[in-house]
VOGU-3710 file (C-alpha; in Angstrom, 3 decimals, decimal comma):
1> mkwdawsvvf> 11,433/-4,496/-19,377  13,046/-3,085/-16,250  10,299/-0,508/-15,645  7,556/-3,078/-16,240  9,029/-5,144/-13,420  9,150/-2,138/-11,098  5,527/-1,370/-11,913  4,529/-4,893/-10,892  6,595/-4,673/-7,693  5,017/-1,359/-6,708
11> tglsltsvta> 1,533/-2,702/-7,470  2,170/-5,697/-5,234  3,415/-3,487/-2,406  0,373/-1,260/-2,811  -1,989/-4,232/-2,563  -0,130/-5,496/0,495  -0,524/-2,091/2,112  -4,258/-2,090/1,351  -4,471/-5,463/3,068  -2,686/-3,961/6,079
21> vvlfllvain> -5,237/-1,126/6,173  -8,087/-3,628/6,315  -6,309/-5,685/8,973  -5,664/-2,690/11,215  -9,244/-1,451/10,811  -10,540/-4,869/11,834  -8,281/-4,821/14,891  -9,574/-1,337/15,729  -13,165/-2,581/15,496  -12,597/-5,687/17,596
31> pkdaaygslp> -9,409/-5,391/19,697  -8,196/-8,315/21,815  -6,833/-5,937/24,412  -8,203/-2,569/25,503  -4,640/-1,282/25,817  -4,412/-0,940/22,009  -6,330/2,324/22,234  -6,304/4,221/18,946  -2,983/2,771/17,785  -4,559/0,512/15,103
41> lfyaagsavv> -6,222/3,562/13,554  -2,866/5,331/13,323  -1,350/2,239/11,723  -4,263/2,031/9,282  -3,807/5,676/8,311  -0,065/5,178/7,838  -0,659/2,076/5,731  -3,170/3,983/3,606  -0,591/6,691/2,914  1,997/4,054/1,995
51> alafnrasvw> -0,529/2,271/-0,257  -1,259/5,518/-2,077  2,447/6,253/-2,491  3,148/2,793/-3,931  0,135/3,136/-6,234  1,450/6,419/-7,612  4,936/4,898/-7,979  3,409/2,022/-9,942  1,659/4,422/-12,307  4,882/6,391/-12,736
61> aarraerfvp> 6,869/3,231/-13,533  4,210/2,068/-16,000  4,308/5,412/-17,820  8,086/5,282/-17,897  7,958/1,747/-19,323  5,631/2,928/-22,108  8,088/5,664/-23,007  10,885/3,179/-23,663  8,917/0,767/-25,865  10,715/0,483/-29,238
//
């Protein structure tokens, strides 16, 4: 049960990071201030990397949970 919970947590964090990617891309498309420059694109790229990492962690935890099923 422990690894199932971790899988759900990592999936939620991955989805939150995907939402952050979309948010930062929308800010890059329509910034409120010209001083933002390319910073939202860097944040979007960083969030995409984090989303991918949490996705892979979720898959790893799910596989580990399957291994311990009695």
